[in-house]
KEDRENDO-995522 format. One record per residue: residue in one letter; x, y, z of N, C-alpha, C in turn; residue number from 0. Coordinates in Angstrom, 3 decimals, m for minus. Last residue first. Layout:
r	n.east	n.north	n.up	ca.east	ca.north	ca.up	c.east	c.north	c.up	k
A	X	Y	Z	X	Y	Z	X	Y	Z	NUM
...
END
This chain:
r	n.east	n.north	n.up	ca.east	ca.north	ca.up	c.east	c.north	c.up	k
L	m25.619	m14.688	11.005	m25.271	m16.157	10.850	m25.980	m16.983	11.787	235
N	m26.298	m12.116	10.981	m27.335	m13.005	10.364	m26.782	m14.463	10.259	234
N	m23.960	m10.883	11.996	m25.348	m10.662	12.609	m26.364	m11.640	12.224	233
Y	m21.456	m10.928	10.918	m21.844	m12.153	11.689	m23.384	m11.951	12.096	232
L	m20.868	m8.495	9.896	m20.516	m9.673	9.003	m21.122	m10.880	9.670	231
P	m21.435	m6.480	11.807	m22.390	m6.768	10.738	m22.221	m8.026	9.924	230
D	m21.044	m6.918	15.099	m20.296	m7.038	13.880	m21.190	m7.409	12.793	229
A	m22.241	m6.994	17.570	m22.715	m6.070	16.614	m21.876	m5.892	15.254	228
S	m22.317	m7.803	20.450	m22.394	m8.641	19.271	m23.003	m7.888	17.984	227
D	m20.008	m5.822	22.315	m21.365	m6.110	21.971	m21.300	m6.998	20.563	226
F	m17.666	m4.755	23.187	m17.987	m6.272	23.450	m19.463	m6.576	23.131	225
I	m17.657	m2.123	22.490	m16.533	m2.992	22.050	m16.888	m4.501	22.102	224
R	m19.890	m1.165	23.764	m19.909	m1.297	22.263	m18.873	m2.203	21.848	223
E	m19.126	m1.213	26.434	m20.017	m2.154	26.007	m20.228	m2.303	24.566	222
I	m17.276	0.905	26.345	m16.637	m0.410	26.568	m17.766	m1.556	26.184	221
P	m19.002	3.167	25.828	m17.917	2.692	24.846	m17.461	1.286	25.079	220
L	m22.497	3.074	26.237	m21.150	3.063	26.991	m20.091	2.451	25.993	219
S	m24.695	2.748	24.598	m24.145	3.985	24.823	m22.829	3.988	25.517	218
K	m25.221	0.654	21.724	m25.111	0.777	23.168	m24.315	2.145	23.459	217
Q	m25.283	m0.162	19.099	m26.121	0.983	19.478	m26.107	1.304	21.032	216
S	m22.341	m0.954	17.113	m23.165	m1.184	18.328	m24.105	0.155	18.603	215
N	m20.480	m0.317	15.187	m21.837	m0.576	14.788	m22.953	m0.834	15.945	214
F	m17.959	0.147	16.201	m18.514	1.093	15.209	m20.004	0.810	14.993	213
F	m17.643	m2.139	17.668	m17.529	m0.858	18.408	m18.199	0.157	17.484	212
S	m17.615	m4.229	15.903	m18.747	m4.106	16.913	m18.759	m2.769	17.490	211
F	m15.326	m3.769	14.523	m16.574	m3.582	13.887	m17.766	m3.571	14.763	210
I	m13.499	m4.185	16.782	m13.522	m3.022	16.006	m14.786	m2.780	15.382	209
R	m14.164	m6.949	17.505	m14.302	m5.846	18.371	m14.369	m4.473	17.706	208
C	m15.791	m9.295	15.426	m14.605	m8.386	15.578	m14.931	m7.148	16.478	207
H	m17.214	m12.155	16.915	m17.390	m10.756	16.360	m16.200	m9.927	16.410	206
G	m16.442	m14.467	18.199	m16.510	m14.393	16.736	m16.555	m13.039	16.119	205
V	m18.462	m13.673	20.978	m17.534	m14.682	20.377	m17.689	m14.634	18.851	204
N	m19.289	m11.684	22.964	m19.533	m11.607	21.634	m18.558	m12.460	20.809	203
E	m16.961	m12.639	25.651	m18.145	m12.133	25.139	m18.171	m11.923	23.683	202
N	m14.454	m13.255	26.533	m15.307	m14.378	25.941	m16.679	m13.906	25.502	201
V	m13.258	m11.037	27.616	m12.742	m11.517	26.353	m13.587	m12.606	25.730	200
K	m13.943	m9.568	29.920	m15.002	m9.581	28.866	m14.604	m10.414	27.571	199
S	m11.801	m9.439	31.513	m12.924	m10.203	32.026	m13.954	m10.328	31.002	198
L	m10.245	m7.485	30.164	m9.832	m8.960	30.149	m10.937	m9.834	30.543	197
M	m11.599	m5.188	30.949	m11.595	m5.666	29.482	m11.124	m7.133	29.399	196
I	m11.080	m5.128	33.689	m12.489	m5.104	33.147	m12.447	m5.702	31.790	195
K	m8.353	m4.953	33.717	m9.028	m6.154	34.238	m10.318	m6.317	33.784	194
Y	m7.876	m2.421	32.575	m7.374	m3.660	31.797	m8.147	m4.884	32.352	193
K	m9.084	m0.842	34.507	m9.612	m0.850	33.087	m9.124	m2.073	32.425	192
Q	m7.577	m1.251	36.722	m8.985	m1.664	36.772	m9.420	m1.851	35.286	191
S	m4.233	m2.567	36.303	m5.230	m1.426	36.383	m6.591	m1.925	36.307	190
D	m2.291	m4.408	35.948	m2.782	m4.314	37.280	m4.009	m3.298	37.396	189
F	m1.191	m3.771	33.478	m2.103	m5.110	33.603	m2.710	m5.158	34.957	188
I	0.214	m1.530	34.117	m0.950	m1.508	33.258	m1.937	m2.606	33.356	187
E	2.117	m2.602	35.676	1.253	m1.638	36.354	m0.012	m1.533	35.411	186
S	3.456	m4.301	33.915	2.791	m4.857	35.108	1.830	m3.919	35.712	185
L	4.538	m2.514	32.166	3.489	m3.400	31.700	2.721	m3.985	32.874	184
T	4.929	0.719	33.846	5.509	m0.646	33.426	4.314	m1.496	32.942	183
Q	4.843	4.031	32.464	4.264	2.859	33.286	4.892	1.652	32.875	182
N	5.866	5.817	30.720	5.886	6.187	32.207	5.241	5.222	33.064	181
S	5.741	4.745	28.359	6.917	5.642	28.518	6.905	5.959	30.057	180
L	3.592	3.231	28.058	4.726	2.512	28.509	5.959	3.396	28.682	179
N	0.426	3.935	29.194	1.554	4.475	28.396	2.849	3.870	28.946	178
G	m2.844	2.488	28.764	m1.773	3.202	29.477	m0.686	3.625	28.580	177
L	m4.957	1.761	27.217	m4.785	0.985	28.483	m3.702	1.694	29.354	176
V	m7.397	3.032	25.131	m6.139	3.318	25.738	m6.058	2.620	27.026	175
W	m10.012	2.852	24.269	m9.115	1.944	23.716	m7.666	1.987	24.359	174
E	m11.372	5.016	25.365	m11.833	3.725	25.716	m10.828	2.520	25.188	173
E	m10.385	7.228	24.136	m9.798	6.873	25.314	m10.219	5.443	25.746	172
G	m10.206	6.343	20.569	m10.655	6.932	21.739	m10.147	6.600	23.079	171
L	m8.414	5.542	18.572	m9.768	5.743	18.195	m10.569	6.486	19.291	170
P	m5.257	7.266	18.676	m6.196	6.288	19.230	m7.597	6.567	18.846	169
K	m4.098	8.503	15.409	m4.270	8.684	16.904	m5.148	7.556	17.333	168
G	m3.899	8.632	12.685	m2.937	7.783	13.397	m3.091	7.946	14.918	167
S	m5.925	10.002	11.497	m4.832	10.750	11.801	m3.692	9.951	12.550	166
A	m8.120	8.067	11.413	m7.487	8.549	10.152	m6.190	9.327	10.334	165
N	m7.384	6.087	14.472	m8.290	6.948	13.521	m7.509	7.286	12.260	164
Y	m6.897	2.793	15.596	m6.352	4.174	15.275	m7.386	4.820	14.411	163
A	m6.843	m0.002	16.658	m7.602	1.098	17.279	m7.055	2.511	17.029	162
W	m5.628	m2.345	15.842	m6.385	m1.713	14.879	m7.144	m0.435	15.374	161
P	m4.527	m3.566	18.061	m3.509	m2.970	17.052	m4.291	m2.169	15.922	160
S	m6.102	m2.799	21.124	m6.165	m3.398	19.761	m5.132	m2.772	18.898	159
A	m5.661	m1.291	23.287	m6.364	m2.673	23.483	m6.357	m3.428	22.271	158
L	m2.466	0.300	23.337	m3.919	0.210	22.862	m4.360	m1.210	23.065	157
L	m0.204	2.373	24.941	m0.593	0.905	24.720	m2.189	0.895	24.371	156
T	2.029	4.851	23.858	0.679	4.603	24.325	0.224	3.096	23.928	155
G	4.419	5.485	22.845	4.326	4.484	23.966	2.959	4.151	24.381	154
N	4.487	7.146	20.699	4.866	7.741	22.002	4.599	6.876	23.132	153
P	3.727	5.455	18.511	5.146	5.993	18.647	5.471	6.627	20.039	152
T	1.581	2.969	20.021	1.798	4.167	19.324	3.306	4.602	19.380	151
I	0.577	m0.357	19.952	1.468	0.691	20.613	1.678	1.796	19.666	150
G	m1.916	m2.757	20.666	m1.255	m1.816	19.780	m0.445	m0.873	20.477	149
F	m2.095	m6.366	21.199	m2.204	m4.944	21.585	m1.748	m4.090	20.547	148
S	m3.034	m9.781	21.988	m2.582	m8.667	21.035	m2.926	m7.237	21.600	147
N	m3.915	m11.449	23.998	m2.577	m11.803	23.360	m2.192	m10.672	22.362	146
S	m5.890	m10.210	25.296	m5.325	m11.357	25.905	m4.077	m11.708	25.280	145
V	m6.635	m7.842	24.014	m6.101	m7.736	25.315	m5.620	m8.994	25.997	144
L	m7.985	m9.871	21.366	m7.781	m8.694	21.986	m7.541	m8.522	23.431	143
D	m8.215	m12.214	19.853	m7.314	m12.187	21.049	m7.073	m10.801	21.585	142
C	m10.803	m13.848	18.458	m10.371	m12.583	18.678	m9.507	m12.567	19.984	141
P	m11.873	m16.442	18.351	m10.634	m16.223	17.665	m10.122	m14.754	17.851	140
N	m12.795	m18.163	21.372	m13.015	m16.888	20.640	m11.759	m16.690	19.774	139
E	m13.214	m21.697	20.792	m12.512	m20.530	21.505	m12.808	m19.240	20.595	138
G	m14.391	m23.682	19.356	m15.208	m23.029	20.418	m14.551	m21.858	21.075	137
P	m11.408	m25.315	18.715	m12.859	m25.171	18.429	m13.586	m24.554	19.665	136
H	m8.450	m23.968	18.284	m9.168	m24.543	19.372	m10.759	m24.291	19.250	135
K	m7.849	m22.945	15.842	m6.929	m24.027	16.338	m7.707	m24.763	17.457	134
N	m10.096	m22.223	13.331	m9.904	m22.038	14.698	m9.011	m23.211	15.227	133
F	m10.825	m23.034	10.799	m9.472	m22.311	10.958	m9.115	m21.933	12.426	132
Q	m13.320	m23.994	10.761	m12.258	m25.033	10.737	m10.772	m24.306	10.892	131
P	m15.082	m21.931	10.673	m14.596	m22.277	11.964	m13.421	m23.382	11.947	130
F	m15.363	m19.351	8.778	m14.867	m20.733	8.486	m14.301	m21.368	9.749	129
L	m16.398	m17.163	9.987	m17.022	m17.709	8.769	m16.616	m19.082	8.335	128
H	m14.739	m16.756	12.058	m16.133	m17.169	12.390	m16.896	m17.578	11.097	127
K	m12.341	m15.668	10.809	m12.389	m17.140	11.277	m13.888	m17.672	11.603	126
L	m12.129	m13.028	10.391	m12.856	m13.777	9.344	m13.016	m15.251	9.836	125
A	m10.606	m11.889	12.479	m11.965	m11.339	12.132	m12.736	m12.000	11.030	124
C	m8.103	m13.267	12.190	m9.038	m13.576	13.369	m10.507	m13.083	13.006	123
Q	m7.370	m14.113	8.901	m7.350	m13.204	10.010	m8.364	m13.588	11.031	122
L	m6.433	m17.316	7.780	m7.516	m16.249	7.946	m7.195	m15.392	9.143	121
K	m4.206	m18.670	5.376	m4.450	m18.407	6.736	m5.649	m17.289	6.807	120
I	m3.066	m21.150	3.189	m4.052	m20.068	3.403	m4.273	m19.995	4.939	119
Q	0.218	m21.603	1.977	m0.749	m22.040	2.977	m1.690	m20.968	3.260	118
P	0.914	m21.121	m1.474	1.048	m20.792	m0.134	m0.102	m21.370	0.772	117
S	0.707	m24.583	m2.029	1.236	m23.444	m1.277	1.009	m22.151	m2.149	116
G	m0.992	m26.455	m3.402	m0.359	m26.792	m2.177	0.231	m25.648	m1.343	115
Y	m2.522	m26.327	m5.680	m1.095	m26.000	m5.787	m0.324	m26.383	m4.492	114
K	m5.185	m27.129	m5.131	m4.558	m27.455	m6.484	m3.062	m27.369	m6.387	113
S	m5.672	m26.206	m2.637	m5.929	m27.709	m2.863	m5.240	m28.071	m4.142	112
E	m5.414	m23.517	m3.121	m4.453	m24.150	m2.254	m4.513	m25.563	m2.383	111
Q	m7.553	m23.016	m4.822	m6.102	m22.906	m5.343	m5.135	m23.630	m4.472	110
E	m9.583	m23.341	m2.989	m9.517	m24.170	m4.200	m8.039	m24.269	m4.726	109
L	m9.037	m21.098	m1.291	m8.967	m22.470	m0.781	m8.862	m23.525	m1.971	108
L	m9.739	m19.084	m3.188	m8.326	m19.127	m2.699	m8.075	m20.553	m1.981	107
V	m12.522	m19.412	m3.330	m11.665	m19.549	m4.570	m10.187	m19.801	m4.170	106
E	m13.355	m19.143	m0.642	m13.502	m20.431	m1.335	m12.528	m20.573	m2.587	105
I	m12.644	m16.413	m0.340	m11.958	m17.416	0.566	m12.085	m18.699	m0.086	104
A	m14.291	m15.168	m2.179	m12.865	m14.950	m2.274	m12.181	m16.056	m1.524	103
L	m16.913	m16.006	m1.201	m16.526	m16.227	m2.573	m14.958	m16.275	m2.684	102
K	m16.994	m14.861	1.311	m17.005	m16.358	1.181	m16.551	m16.679	m0.207	101
Y	m16.887	m12.083	0.614	m15.835	m12.663	1.488	m15.787	m14.216	1.188	100
Q	m19.362	m11.889	m0.698	m18.018	m11.593	m1.381	m16.798	m12.246	m0.628	99
E	m21.256	m12.451	1.238	m21.072	m13.347	0.163	m19.717	m13.076	m0.670	98
I	m20.684	m10.356	3.029	m20.383	m11.735	3.502	m20.301	m12.675	2.331	97
S	m19.155	m7.680	1.159	m20.257	m8.265	1.757	m19.899	m9.633	2.238	96
P	m16.190	m5.565	1.606	m17.064	m6.698	0.975	m18.125	m7.048	1.827	95
I	m15.769	m2.127	1.700	m15.800	m3.246	2.515	m16.729	m4.331	1.937	94
K	m15.981	0.317	0.277	m15.193	m0.933	m0.381	m15.146	m2.168	0.542	93
E	m16.947	2.191	1.777	m17.772	1.731	0.742	m17.217	0.477	0.095	92
K	m14.651	3.011	3.367	m15.818	2.068	4.034	m16.746	1.538	2.951	91
L	m12.419	4.394	2.976	m12.813	3.407	1.976	m13.926	2.503	2.491	90
L	m11.580	5.973	4.956	m11.978	6.748	3.762	m12.426	5.692	2.708	89
M	m10.751	4.290	6.892	m11.925	5.127	7.186	m12.424	5.917	5.901	88
G	m8.279	3.355	6.105	m9.517	2.618	5.794	m10.845	3.366	6.102	87
R	m6.404	4.802	7.473	m6.720	5.237	6.049	m7.977	4.571	5.605	86
G	m7.890	4.034	10.542	m6.774	4.464	9.784	m7.223	5.047	8.456	85
V	m10.724	1.807	9.779	m9.860	2.632	10.759	m8.718	3.098	9.977	84
P	m12.533	m0.361	8.941	m12.874	1.090	8.832	m12.094	1.910	9.738	83
F	m10.541	m2.915	7.293	m11.097	m2.313	8.596	m11.347	m0.822	8.408	82
L	m11.026	m5.582	5.334	m10.797	m4.037	5.268	m11.429	m3.486	6.445	81
R	m9.832	m8.631	6.310	m10.793	m7.764	6.124	m10.363	m6.336	6.055	80
M	m7.506	m11.131	4.769	m7.810	m10.170	5.797	m9.022	m9.297	5.357	79
I	m5.487	m13.934	4.554	m6.709	m13.284	4.014	m7.194	m12.344	5.204	78
L	m2.221	m14.667	4.177	m3.168	m14.210	5.199	m4.316	m13.485	4.463	77
L	m0.391	m17.211	2.921	m1.210	m16.129	2.373	m2.313	m15.836	3.494	76
K	3.041	m18.438	3.009	1.670	m18.360	3.566	0.926	m17.163	2.855	75
D	5.330	m18.669	1.324	4.990	m19.772	2.203	3.517	m19.719	2.621	74
I	6.234	m18.139	m2.049	5.819	m17.569	m0.821	5.042	m18.608	0.085	73
G	7.236	m18.858	m4.519	7.826	m19.611	m3.346	7.311	m19.009	m2.025	72
R	6.406	m17.729	m6.946	7.562	m17.128	m6.278	7.951	m17.744	m4.972	71
E	4.243	m19.463	m7.487	5.531	m19.498	m8.390	6.694	m18.875	m7.679	70
H	2.431	m18.635	m5.469	2.946	m20.090	m5.568	4.308	m20.016	m6.383	69
L	1.914	m16.098	m6.334	2.528	m16.281	m4.997	3.237	m17.692	m5.064	68
K	0.684	m16.733	m8.722	1.894	m15.921	m8.703	2.619	m16.110	m7.352	67
K	m1.718	m18.068	m7.767	m0.703	m18.803	m8.687	0.625	m17.986	m8.710	66
Y	m2.962	m16.053	m6.512	m2.590	m17.103	m5.785	m1.501	m17.898	m6.620	65
L	m3.598	m14.270	m8.780	m2.801	m13.823	m7.619	m2.258	m14.889	m6.717	64
R	m5.150	m15.815	m10.388	m3.923	m15.339	m10.898	m2.967	m14.967	m9.731	63
V	m7.324	m16.202	m8.745	m6.620	m17.307	m9.140	m5.241	m17.002	m9.627	62
L	m8.200	m13.550	m8.396	m7.683	m14.244	m7.238	m6.984	m15.467	m7.666	61
H	m8.899	m12.866	m11.074	m7.837	m12.098	m10.383	m7.303	m12.981	m9.186	60
A	m11.129	m14.607	m11.470	m9.966	m14.606	m12.376	m8.779	m13.950	m11.644	59
R	m13.026	m14.025	m9.349	m12.384	m15.243	m9.484	m11.089	m15.273	m10.309	58
N	m12.591	m10.970	m7.653	m13.147	m11.722	m8.697	m12.350	m13.014	m8.954	57
I	m12.064	m8.395	m5.730	m12.717	m9.742	m5.613	m13.322	m10.255	m6.914	56
I	m11.118	m5.918	m5.858	m10.210	m6.866	m6.259	m10.787	m8.324	m6.124	55
D	m12.931	m3.942	m4.932	m12.390	m3.818	m6.262	m11.591	m5.115	m6.741	54
T	m13.768	m4.706	m2.389	m14.732	m5.005	m3.455	m14.102	m4.861	m4.854	53
T	m11.027	m6.063	m0.739	m11.805	m4.972	m1.069	m12.686	m5.364	m2.250	52
L	m8.922	m7.776	1.624	m9.953	m7.898	0.508	m10.806	m6.551	0.515	51
P	m5.593	m7.886	2.051	m6.818	m7.225	2.559	m7.848	m7.151	1.475	50
L	m3.362	m10.272	2.245	m4.375	m9.881	1.250	m5.616	m9.184	1.927	49
E	m0.045	m10.814	2.700	m1.220	m10.397	3.396	m2.133	m9.870	2.254	48
A	2.397	m13.463	2.557	1.685	m12.385	1.847	0.487	m12.040	2.558	47
R	5.216	m14.371	4.417	3.653	m14.369	4.362	3.194	m13.181	3.676	46
T	8.070	m16.424	4.574	7.297	m15.353	4.073	5.822	m15.482	4.082	45
S	11.225	m17.368	6.142	9.724	m17.610	5.894	9.050	m16.315	5.481	44
C	14.161	m17.432	4.274	13.386	m16.742	5.294	11.921	m16.994	5.069	43
N	15.952	m18.350	2.373	15.444	m19.210	3.304	14.755	m18.511	4.546	42
L	16.533	m16.547	0.437	17.469	m16.455	1.558	16.934	m17.406	2.692	41
K	14.340	m16.640	m1.169	15.541	m17.230	m1.668	16.776	m17.338	m0.592	40
H	12.669	m15.127	0.349	12.381	m16.520	0.232	13.585	m17.295	m0.168	39
F	13.618	m12.612	0.002	13.651	m13.176	1.303	13.502	m14.737	1.245	38
Q	13.023	m12.310	m2.695	14.311	m12.234	m2.234	14.510	m12.870	m0.887	37
E	10.102	m12.265	m2.606	10.825	m13.406	m3.306	12.257	m13.480	m2.878	36
G	9.654	m10.018	m1.201	9.264	m11.200	m0.617	10.056	m12.390	m1.282	35
I	10.477	m8.151	m3.073	11.331	m8.277	m1.929	10.997	m9.454	m1.179	34
K	8.463	m8.697	m5.088	9.902	m8.808	m5.379	10.781	m8.934	m4.142	33
L	6.180	m7.976	m3.597	6.368	m9.419	m3.997	7.827	m9.545	m4.366	32
N	6.489	m5.158	m3.429	6.451	m5.932	m2.132	6.763	m7.441	m2.571	31
G	6.217	m4.530	m6.080	7.426	m4.170	m5.485	7.528	m5.087	m4.220	30
I	3.515	m5.168	m6.479	4.545	m5.920	m7.297	5.879	m5.733	m6.622	29
A	2.166	m3.325	m4.697	2.128	m4.810	m4.561	3.286	m5.575	m5.307	28
Y	3.120	m0.865	m5.832	3.245	m1.199	m4.356	3.220	m2.776	m4.198	27
A	2.972	0.440	m8.208	3.999	m0.592	m8.053	4.039	m1.068	m6.681	26
N	0.706	2.236	m8.071	0.801	1.157	m9.118	1.825	0.103	m8.750	25
P	m0.564	2.816	m4.621	0.357	3.151	m5.772	0.546	2.031	m6.688	24
R	m4.062	1.758	m4.032	m2.614	1.896	m3.659	m1.746	2.382	m4.848	23
N	m6.632	1.423	m4.994	m6.351	2.028	m3.727	m4.931	2.244	m3.228	22
A	m5.779	m1.286	m7.027	m6.842	m0.381	m6.556	m6.461	0.164	m5.230	21
V	m4.512	m3.060	m9.895	m4.286	m2.197	m8.685	m5.455	m1.318	m8.352	20
D	m4.709	m4.662	m11.976	m5.567	m5.122	m10.923	m5.428	m4.256	m9.694	19
D	m2.852	m3.734	m13.815	m4.221	m3.542	m14.146	m5.217	m3.918	m13.047	18
I	m0.508	m4.809	m12.702	m0.730	m3.461	m12.527	m2.261	m3.039	m12.913	17
D	m1.326	m7.909	m11.046	m0.847	m7.173	m12.219	m1.134	m5.740	m12.026	16
E	m2.335	m8.803	m8.641	m1.372	m9.619	m9.266	m0.662	m8.929	m10.498	15
A	m2.674	m7.143	m5.579	m2.876	m6.919	m7.062	m1.747	m7.840	m7.817	14
D	m1.958	m7.364	m2.892	m3.465	m7.374	m3.239	m3.713	m7.139	m4.742	13
F	0.024	m7.902	m0.568	0.020	m8.229	m1.974	m1.407	m8.365	m2.297	12
T	2.212	m6.910	2.094	0.859	m6.743	1.529	0.967	m7.112	m0.072	11
F	4.226	m9.075	4.061	4.100	m7.966	3.026	2.702	m8.071	2.468	10
N	6.567	m10.285	6.337	5.201	m10.172	5.957	5.043	m9.012	5.047	9
Y	8.984	m12.593	7.161	8.837	m11.474	6.395	7.292	m11.316	5.750	8
E	9.944	m13.864	10.167	8.997	m14.113	9.013	8.828	m12.643	8.411	7
G	12.325	m13.282	11.606	11.574	m14.648	11.758	10.568	m14.810	10.769	6
V	15.358	m12.013	10.714	13.873	m11.890	10.425	13.250	m13.230	10.669	5
L	18.022	m12.380	10.764	17.471	m11.708	11.914	15.858	m11.646	11.889	4
S	18.727	m13.297	8.221	18.995	m14.203	9.464	18.320	m13.642	10.739	3
A	18.206	m11.109	6.661	17.356	m12.273	6.633	17.425	m13.223	7.899	2
L	20.490	m9.465	7.147	19.169	m9.099	7.668	18.195	m10.322	7.658	1
M	22.504	m11.103	5.950	22.627	m10.680	7.394	21.215	m10.456	7.958	0
END
């Protein structure tokens, strides 16, 4: 019954075996995969999500991880960056370098060529490293305020689904577009703040707005969001 209502089951899987576990409870990834396999057997589309950290990037582990997903019938594998937001604010030292990201993605692409599935997908914040993953060449892979938003339990609408601090609150007022508990979406979209942000969506192409916000030297918060300051791409 539940599987028939689920368009796609997404789950985190970043440790092929208990010895590979880092930053999470021991049974977290393995338990997620078991549920993912059950959804697969019910003909529900499945996508594993792999946030890369320095702890888990080595060829042997990534080869084993991909093969296990293949054996369990998982359809897609989304490769992700570790964001310095939410609980990730406590793990900033584990954010990989550009060389580590490239190594991990290349290893996983090799496995996709060998096994065929799961299909490799890149999170928008990584697509500038591998432009072939952009559906529309030249288009900004970041869809902040054009197609993606965040929403808090009290109805606060955020300009990004990643704009949370370590306490689960908005990163700052610059990320808050309005509140759906007392405003309609049309009213929020008609606001000056939203229109200004929407007018800037083609600035700092390829750069992740969250990383730009944290690394920009500009004084105005909105200018920091749309600055070309994502350290992953500064030297490309």
